[in-house]
ROPA-85380 format. One record per residue: y, x, z of N, C-alpha, C in turn. Coordinates in nm, 2 decimals. Atoms other than C-alpha are relative to their C-alpha. Example, Ala and Ser with C-alpha at 12.3 -4.5 7.8 and 13.67 -1.06 7.14 Angstrom:
<atoms>
((-0.12, 0.09, 0.00), (-0.45, 1.23, 0.78), (0.12, 0.09, 0.00));
((-0.11, -0.09, 0.00), (-0.11, 1.37, 0.71), (0.11, -0.08, 0.08));
</atoms>
This chain:
<atoms>
((-0.11, 0.08, -0.02), (0.02, 0.01, 0.00), (0.10, 0.08, 0.01));
((-0.12, -0.08, 0.00), (0.34, 0.14, -0.10), (0.12, -0.06, 0.10));
((-0.09, 0.02, -0.11), (0.61, 0.18, 0.16), (0.11, -0.13, -0.07));
((-0.11, 0.07, 0.03), (0.91, -0.10, 0.11), (0.12, 0.06, -0.06));
((-0.14, -0.04, 0.06), (1.18, -0.01, -0.13), (0.12, -0.04, 0.10));
((-0.12, 0.00, -0.10), (1.53, 0.03, 0.02), (0.06, -0.15, -0.05));
((-0.04, 0.12, 0.04), (1.60, -0.31, -0.16), (-0.10, -0.11, 0.06));
((0.09, 0.12, -0.08), (1.31, -0.48, 0.02), (0.05, -0.03, 0.15));
((-0.06, 0.00, -0.13), (1.47, -0.40, 0.34), (0.14, -0.04, 0.03));
((-0.11, 0.06, -0.03), (1.81, -0.55, 0.28), (0.02, -0.15, 0.03));
((0.00, 0.15, -0.04), (1.94, -0.88, 0.42), (0.12, -0.04, -0.07));
((-0.13, 0.05, 0.06), (2.21, -1.07, 0.22), (0.07, -0.05, 0.14));
((-0.08, 0.03, -0.10), (2.52, -1.12, 0.43), (0.11, -0.05, -0.07));
((-0.12, 0.07, 0.01), (2.84, -1.33, 0.41), (0.06, 0.06, -0.12));
((-0.03, -0.08, 0.08), (3.02, -1.22, 0.09), (-0.07, 0.08, -0.11));
((0.07, -0.09, 0.08), (2.74, -1.07, -0.10), (-0.04, 0.11, 0.03));
((0.04, -0.13, -0.04), (2.72, -0.76, 0.07), (-0.15, 0.00, 0.07));
((0.14, 0.01, -0.08), (2.39, -0.65, 0.20), (0.01, 0.10, 0.12));
((-0.02, -0.10, -0.15), (2.34, -0.54, 0.54), (-0.16, 0.06, 0.01));
((0.16, -0.03, 0.01), (2.03, -0.30, 0.55), (0.00, 0.08, 0.11));
((0.01, -0.06, -0.12), (1.89, -0.07, 0.82), (0.08, 0.08, 0.02));
((-0.11, -0.12, -0.05), (2.12, 0.23, 0.81), (0.14, -0.06, 0.02));
((-0.10, 0.06, -0.08), (2.38, -0.02, 0.87), (-0.01, -0.05, 0.16));
((0.04, 0.04, -0.12), (2.21, -0.16, 1.16), (-0.03, 0.12, 0.11));
((0.03, -0.12, -0.06), (2.10, 0.19, 1.28), (0.15, 0.05, 0.04));
((-0.11, -0.02, 0.00), (2.45, 0.29, 1.23), (0.09, -0.05, 0.15));
((-0.06, 0.11, -0.09), (2.60, 0.00, 1.47), (-0.10, 0.03, 0.12));
((0.09, -0.02, -0.11), (2.30, 0.08, 1.73), (0.06, 0.13, 0.07));
((0.00, -0.14, -0.06), (2.38, 0.45, 1.75), (0.14, 0.01, 0.02));
((-0.14, -0.03, -0.04), (2.76, 0.39, 1.80), (0.01, -0.10, 0.10));
((-0.02, 0.09, -0.10), (2.71, 0.11, 2.04), (-0.08, 0.08, 0.14));
((0.07, -0.07, -0.11), (2.47, 0.34, 2.26), (0.09, 0.10, 0.02));
((-0.11, -0.12, -0.01), (2.72, 0.62, 2.21), (0.12, -0.02, 0.07));
((-0.15, 0.03, -0.04), (3.01, 0.43, 2.33), (-0.04, -0.04, 0.15));
((0.04, 0.04, -0.15), (2.82, 0.28, 2.64), (-0.06, 0.11, 0.08));
((0.06, -0.13, -0.10), (2.66, 0.62, 2.75), (0.16, 0.06, 0.03));
((-0.14, -0.05, -0.04), (3.03, 0.76, 2.75), (0.07, -0.09, 0.09));
((-0.06, 0.04, -0.08), (3.16, 0.50, 2.94), (-0.06, -0.01, 0.13));
((0.08, 0.01, -0.07), (2.87, 0.50, 3.16), (0.02, 0.12, 0.08));
((0.03, -0.14, -0.04), (2.85, 0.88, 3.20), (0.14, 0.02, 0.08));
((-0.13, -0.05, -0.06), (3.24, 0.90, 3.26), (0.07, -0.12, 0.07));
((-0.05, 0.12, -0.09), (3.28, 0.58, 3.48), (0.12, 0.06, 0.10));
((-0.08, -0.03, -0.10), (3.48, 0.75, 3.73), (0.17, -0.01, -0.10));
((-0.13, 0.00, 0.08), (3.77, 0.77, 3.46), (0.00, -0.12, -0.11));
((0.00, 0.11, 0.09), (3.67, 0.48, 3.24), (0.05, -0.14, 0.07));
((-0.03, 0.12, -0.04), (3.76, 0.22, 3.46), (0.12, 0.01, 0.12));
((-0.09, 0.01, -0.11), (4.07, 0.12, 3.72), (0.13, -0.01, -0.06));
((-0.16, 0.02, 0.00), (4.45, 0.09, 3.71), (0.06, 0.12, -0.10));
((0.01, -0.13, 0.09), (4.46, 0.44, 3.55), (-0.11, 0.04, -0.04));
((0.14, -0.01, 0.05), (4.19, 0.51, 3.34), (0.04, 0.10, -0.12));
((0.01, -0.06, 0.10), (4.11, 0.75, 3.04), (-0.15, -0.04, -0.09));
((0.14, 0.05, 0.07), (3.82, 0.55, 2.84), (-0.01, 0.10, -0.12));
((0.02, -0.11, 0.07), (3.72, 0.85, 2.64), (-0.07, -0.07, -0.11));
((0.08, 0.05, 0.10), (3.47, 0.65, 2.47), (0.06, -0.09, -0.10));
((-0.07, 0.06, 0.12), (3.73, 0.46, 2.27), (0.07, 0.09, -0.09));
((-0.03, -0.10, 0.11), (3.79, 0.77, 2.08), (-0.09, -0.02, -0.13));
((0.11, 0.03, 0.09), (3.52, 0.65, 1.90), (0.07, -0.12, -0.11));
((-0.06, 0.07, 0.08), (3.73, 0.37, 1.76), (0.05, 0.02, -0.15));
((-0.07, -0.04, 0.10), (3.92, 0.53, 1.50), (-0.10, 0.03, -0.12));
((0.11, -0.07, 0.10), (3.60, 0.63, 1.31), (-0.02, -0.13, -0.08));
((0.01, 0.10, 0.07), (3.59, 0.27, 1.19), (0.07, 0.01, -0.14));
((-0.06, -0.02, 0.12), (3.82, 0.40, 0.92), (-0.08, 0.06, -0.10));
((0.09, -0.05, 0.10), (3.54, 0.60, 0.80), (-0.13, -0.04, -0.02));
((0.12, 0.06, -0.02), (3.23, 0.41, 0.89), (-0.02, -0.15, -0.04));
((-0.01, 0.14, 0.00), (3.34, 0.06, 0.85), (-0.04, -0.07, 0.08));
((0.04, 0.14, -0.09), (3.22, -0.29, 0.97), (-0.15, 0.07, 0.12));
((0.11, -0.05, -0.13), (2.89, -0.09, 1.16), (0.05, 0.04, 0.10));
((-0.09, -0.06, -0.14), (3.13, 0.10, 1.38), (0.06, -0.10, 0.06));
((-0.08, 0.13, -0.08), (3.34, -0.21, 1.45), (-0.10, -0.04, 0.08));
((0.10, 0.04, -0.10), (3.03, -0.38, 1.56), (-0.04, 0.08, 0.11));
((0.08, -0.11, -0.10), (2.89, -0.05, 1.74), (0.11, -0.01, 0.13));
((-0.09, 0.00, -0.10), (3.21, -0.03, 1.96), (0.02, -0.13, 0.07));
((-0.01, 0.13, -0.07), (3.22, -0.38, 2.05), (-0.13, -0.05, 0.09));
((0.13, 0.03, -0.08), (2.86, -0.42, 2.14), (0.00, 0.12, 0.11));
((-0.01, -0.14, -0.10), (2.90, -0.07, 2.33), (0.10, -0.05, 0.12));
((-0.08, 0.06, -0.09), (3.19, -0.22, 2.53), (-0.04, -0.08, 0.09));
((0.06, 0.11, -0.09), (3.01, -0.52, 2.63), (-0.12, 0.07, 0.11));
((0.11, -0.06, -0.07), (2.71, -0.30, 2.76), (0.05, 0.10, 0.09));
((-0.07, -0.07, -0.14), (2.92, -0.05, 2.95), (0.05, -0.07, 0.11));
((-0.12, 0.08, -0.11), (3.18, -0.33, 3.11), (-0.12, -0.07, 0.05));
((0.11, 0.06, -0.08), (2.82, -0.52, 3.18), (-0.05, 0.08, 0.12));
((0.05, -0.09, -0.11), (2.69, -0.22, 3.36), (0.06, -0.01, 0.11));
((-0.08, -0.01, -0.10), (2.97, -0.17, 3.56), (0.07, -0.12, 0.04));
((-0.05, 0.14, -0.01), (3.04, -0.53, 3.64), (0.12, -0.02, 0.07));
((-0.12, 0.02, -0.08), (3.39, -0.59, 3.75), (0.05, -0.14, 0.01));
((-0.01, 0.14, 0.03), (3.40, -0.96, 3.63), (-0.02, -0.06, -0.13));
((0.02, 0.08, 0.14), (3.36, -1.20, 3.34), (0.09, 0.03, -0.12));
((-0.10, -0.07, 0.10), (3.70, -1.11, 3.21), (-0.03, 0.13, -0.06));
((0.01, -0.14, 0.03), (3.61, -0.76, 3.16), (-0.09, -0.01, -0.09));
((0.14, -0.02, 0.08), (3.27, -0.82, 2.99), (0.03, -0.09, -0.13));
((-0.05, 0.08, 0.14), (3.43, -1.10, 2.75), (0.12, 0.07, -0.05));
((-0.12, -0.03, 0.07), (3.76, -0.98, 2.69), (0.02, 0.20, -0.05));
((0.00, -0.11, 0.05), (3.70, -0.60, 2.66), (-0.05, 0.05, -0.13));
((0.07, -0.02, 0.13), (3.47, -0.62, 2.38), (0.10, -0.06, -0.11));
((-0.13, 0.07, 0.11), (3.75, -0.86, 2.20), (0.09, 0.12, -0.05));
((-0.11, -0.07, 0.04), (4.00, -0.59, 2.25), (-0.04, 0.12, -0.09));
((0.04, -0.12, 0.11), (3.79, -0.31, 2.10), (-0.06, -0.07, -0.15));
((0.02, 0.06, 0.12), (3.68, -0.55, 1.82), (0.12, -0.01, -0.11));
((-0.12, 0.02, 0.05), (4.04, -0.62, 1.74), (0.08, 0.14, -0.03));
((-0.07, -0.13, 0.02), (4.15, -0.25, 1.78), (-0.10, 0.06, -0.12));
((0.08, -0.10, 0.11), (3.86, -0.12, 1.55), (0.03, -0.06, -0.14));
((-0.04, 0.09, 0.12), (3.93, -0.40, 1.29), (0.12, 0.06, -0.06));
((-0.11, -0.05, 0.05), (4.28, -0.32, 1.27), (0.01, 0.19, -0.03));
((0.07, -0.13, 0.04), (4.16, 0.05, 1.26), (-0.02, 0.01, -0.16));
((0.08, 0.01, 0.10), (3.95, -0.02, 0.97), (0.11, -0.06, -0.10));
((-0.07, 0.04, 0.08), (4.20, -0.24, 0.78), (0.16, 0.10, -0.04));
((-0.09, -0.10, 0.04), (4.48, 0.03, 0.81), (-0.04, 0.14, -0.05));
((0.06, -0.13, 0.00), (4.25, 0.32, 0.71), (0.09, 0.08, -0.14));
((-0.09, -0.09, 0.09), (4.49, 0.43, 0.44), (0.12, 0.04, 0.06));
((-0.12, -0.10, -0.10), (4.75, 0.52, 0.70), (-0.06, 0.00, 0.13));
((0.08, -0.04, -0.10), (4.54, 0.65, 0.94), (0.05, 0.01, 0.15));
((-0.06, -0.02, -0.13), (4.77, 0.77, 1.21), (0.07, -0.15, 0.04));
((-0.10, 0.12, -0.06), (4.96, 0.43, 1.22), (-0.11, -0.10, 0.05));
((0.10, 0.10, -0.05), (4.60, 0.25, 1.21), (-0.03, 0.03, 0.15));
((0.05, -0.02, -0.16), (4.51, 0.45, 1.55), (0.11, -0.06, 0.08));
((-0.11, 0.05, -0.09), (4.86, 0.39, 1.71), (0.00, -0.15, 0.02));
((0.03, 0.16, 0.00), (4.84, 0.01, 1.60), (-0.13, -0.04, 0.09));
((0.17, 0.04, -0.02), (4.47, -0.02, 1.68), (0.02, 0.02, 0.18));
((0.00, -0.01, -0.14), (4.53, 0.10, 2.05), (0.10, -0.10, 0.08));
((-0.09, 0.09, -0.09), (4.79, -0.16, 2.14), (-0.09, -0.14, 0.02));
((0.08, 0.13, -0.04), (4.55, -0.48, 2.14), (-0.08, 0.08, 0.15));
((0.09, -0.05, -0.10), (4.34, -0.27, 2.40), (0.08, 0.01, 0.14));
((-0.08, 0.00, -0.15), (4.66, -0.20, 2.65), (0.03, -0.16, 0.01));
((-0.05, 0.13, -0.03), (4.77, -0.55, 2.60), (-0.12, -0.12, 0.03));
((0.09, 0.09, -0.04), (4.44, -0.72, 2.62), (-0.06, 0.01, 0.15));
((0.09, -0.06, -0.13), (4.27, -0.51, 2.90), (0.11, 0.01, 0.11));
((-0.10, -0.03, -0.13), (4.60, -0.43, 3.12), (0.03, -0.17, 0.01));
((-0.02, 0.14, -0.05), (4.66, -0.83, 3.10), (-0.08, -0.07, 0.09));
((0.11, 0.07, -0.11), (4.36, -0.90, 3.31), (-0.02, 0.11, 0.08));
((0.08, -0.11, -0.11), (4.28, -0.58, 3.49), (0.09, -0.02, 0.12));
((-0.03, 0.03, -0.10), (4.54, -0.64, 3.71), (-0.01, -0.08, 0.10));
((0.10, 0.09, -0.11), (4.35, -0.91, 3.89), (-0.08, 0.07, 0.05));
((0.09, -0.08, -0.08), (4.10, -0.66, 4.01), (0.02, 0.11, 0.05));
((-0.08, -0.09, -0.05), (4.32, -0.35, 4.09), (0.15, 0.00, 0.02));
((-0.14, 0.01, -0.01), (4.63, -0.30, 4.22), (0.06, 0.11, -0.14));
((-0.05, -0.10, 0.10), (4.87, -0.15, 3.95), (0.06, 0.14, 0.03));
((-0.05, -0.17, -0.01), (4.99, 0.21, 3.93), (0.17, -0.06, 0.05));
((-0.16, 0.00, -0.03), (5.34, 0.27, 4.07), (0.06, 0.05, -0.10));
((-0.14, -0.08, 0.07), (5.62, 0.40, 3.85), (0.10, 0.01, 0.06));
((-0.09, -0.05, -0.06), (5.85, 0.60, 4.02), (0.11, -0.09, -0.06));
((-0.09, 0.04, 0.07), (6.18, 0.42, 3.97), (0.05, -0.14, -0.05));
((0.02, 0.12, 0.07), (6.06, 0.09, 3.82), (-0.05, -0.10, 0.10));
((0.04, 0.08, -0.04), (6.02, -0.19, 3.98), (-0.08, -0.14, -0.06));
((0.05, 0.06, 0.11), (5.77, -0.34, 3.74), (-0.10, -0.12, 0.07));
((0.11, 0.11, -0.04), (5.57, -0.70, 3.77), (-0.15, 0.08, 0.00));
((0.16, -0.08, -0.01), (5.18, -0.61, 3.86), (-0.06, 0.00, -0.16));
((0.06, 0.01, 0.11), (5.08, -0.75, 3.51), (0.06, 0.12, -0.11));
((-0.09, -0.08, 0.12), (5.36, -0.55, 3.30), (-0.05, 0.15, 0.03));
((0.04, -0.15, -0.01), (5.26, -0.21, 3.49), (-0.13, 0.03, -0.01));
((0.16, -0.05, 0.08), (4.89, -0.24, 3.40), (0.01, -0.01, -0.14));
((-0.02, -0.01, 0.13), (4.99, -0.31, 3.06), (0.03, 0.12, -0.05));
((-0.05, -0.18, 0.03), (5.19, 0.01, 3.05), (-0.09, 0.09, 0.02));
((0.13, -0.10, -0.06), (4.89, 0.19, 3.23), (-0.08, 0.02, -0.12));
((0.13, -0.01, 0.09), (4.63, 0.09, 3.01), (0.04, 0.03, -0.14));
((-0.04, -0.03, 0.18), (4.82, 0.11, 2.65), (0.08, 0.17, 0.04));
((-0.03, -0.14, 0.01), (4.94, 0.46, 2.76), (-0.14, 0.09, -0.02));
((0.16, -0.06, 0.02), (4.56, 0.55, 2.83), (-0.08, -0.02, -0.10));
((0.06, 0.03, 0.11), (4.45, 0.40, 2.53), (0.06, 0.07, -0.15));
((-0.07, -0.07, 0.08), (4.70, 0.55, 2.30), (-0.05, 0.15, 0.03));
((0.04, -0.13, 0.01), (4.59, 0.88, 2.42), (-0.15, 0.02, -0.04));
((0.12, -0.03, 0.07), (4.22, 0.80, 2.36), (0.00, -0.03, -0.12));
((0.02, 0.04, 0.15), (4.25, 0.61, 2.04), (0.08, 0.07, -0.09));
((-0.09, -0.04, 0.08), (4.57, 0.77, 1.88), (0.02, 0.14, -0.01));
((0.00, -0.12, -0.02), (4.52, 1.12, 2.01), (-0.11, 0.07, -0.01));
((0.12, -0.03, 0.06), (4.18, 1.19, 2.04), (-0.09, -0.05, -0.09));
((0.07, 0.04, 0.09), (4.03, 0.98, 1.83), (0.06, 0.04, -0.16));
((-0.07, -0.08, 0.14), (4.26, 1.07, 1.54), (-0.02, 0.12, -0.01));
((0.07, -0.14, 0.02), (4.16, 1.41, 1.58), (-0.13, -0.02, -0.05));
((0.16, 0.02, 0.04), (3.79, 1.32, 1.57), (-0.01, -0.03, -0.14));
((-0.01, 0.03, 0.13), (3.86, 1.12, 1.28), (0.02, 0.12, -0.09));
((-0.03, -0.08, 0.08), (4.02, 1.41, 1.08), (-0.08, 0.09, -0.01));
((0.09, -0.11, 0.02), (3.75, 1.66, 1.18), (-0.11, -0.07, -0.09));
((0.13, 0.04, 0.05), (3.45, 1.41, 1.08), (0.03, 0.00, -0.15));
((-0.03, 0.00, 0.16), (3.66, 1.34, 0.73), (-0.01, 0.13, -0.08));
((0.02, -0.12, 0.09), (3.62, 1.70, 0.61), (-0.09, -0.02, -0.08));
((0.09, 0.00, 0.12), (3.44, 1.73, 0.29), (-0.12, 0.09, 0.05));
((0.10, -0.09, -0.05), (3.23, 2.03, 0.46), (-0.12, -0.11, 0.10));
((0.08, 0.04, -0.08), (3.09, 1.77, 0.71), (-0.06, -0.15, -0.04));
((0.05, 0.16, 0.04), (3.10, 1.41, 0.55), (-0.07, 0.00, -0.14));
((0.10, -0.04, 0.14), (2.96, 1.52, 0.20), (-0.18, 0.02, 0.04));
((0.14, 0.00, -0.03), (2.62, 1.62, 0.38), (-0.08, -0.13, 0.04));
((0.05, 0.10, -0.04), (2.62, 1.28, 0.54), (0.00, -0.10, -0.09));
((0.01, 0.10, 0.11), (2.68, 1.09, 0.23), (-0.12, 0.02, -0.07));
((0.11, -0.07, 0.08), (2.41, 1.31, 0.05), (-0.15, -0.08, 0.06));
((0.13, 0.06, -0.07), (2.16, 1.16, 0.30), (0.00, -0.16, -0.01));
((-0.01, 0.13, -0.01), (2.27, 0.80, 0.24), (0.07, -0.05, 0.07));
((-0.10, 0.08, -0.12), (2.51, 0.74, 0.49), (0.11, -0.07, -0.10));
((-0.13, 0.06, 0.07), (2.77, 0.49, 0.35), (0.12, 0.02, 0.08));
((-0.14, -0.06, -0.04), (3.13, 0.61, 0.41), (0.12, -0.10, -0.08));
((-0.11, 0.09, 0.08), (3.44, 0.38, 0.35), (0.09, 0.10, -0.06));
((-0.09, -0.08, 0.07), (3.67, 0.51, 0.10), (0.17, -0.05, 0.05));
((-0.15, 0.03, -0.03), (4.05, 0.51, 0.15), (0.05, -0.13, -0.08));
((-0.05, 0.10, 0.11), (4.09, 0.27, -0.16), (-0.02, -0.13, 0.05));
</atoms>
């Protein structure tokens, strides 16, 4: 018996595109990587002042497309569910990642702008509810309402993770000497066009 061909293991999805094993594998890989980074780096992944290093994977949506968008969304759900803070975090955190990665993918022609704009939903969504669970950080000389202080704190940390670390990672992985061998092995890469 012959092994199934690539077309035999593809499943049609909306819009006529094919979802294949490589897309599912890429999604699972990034979901796992995101969740592992959240759990391993938990002391700095949670709280009113945080640096969620796993968010540096979000800009890679500009390179790997919708499988990565799904991966960082699922990974956020798994990481937040593992360190249960509340239902808001388990539901709204992944929505923030879905939004951020989708924006980054849609703005892939202007990568830095995509990373900056993509970091903002995380700051606003996560900061908008996180103040319910943690006291917000103090900003010397400013008397900010708790929810605004938390939004500012999470937005700054998100900009560092997504627009600085993630943008740098995206640029490194986009180099021809790195991406061409991946493409040669069948990995589908989103083009800027």
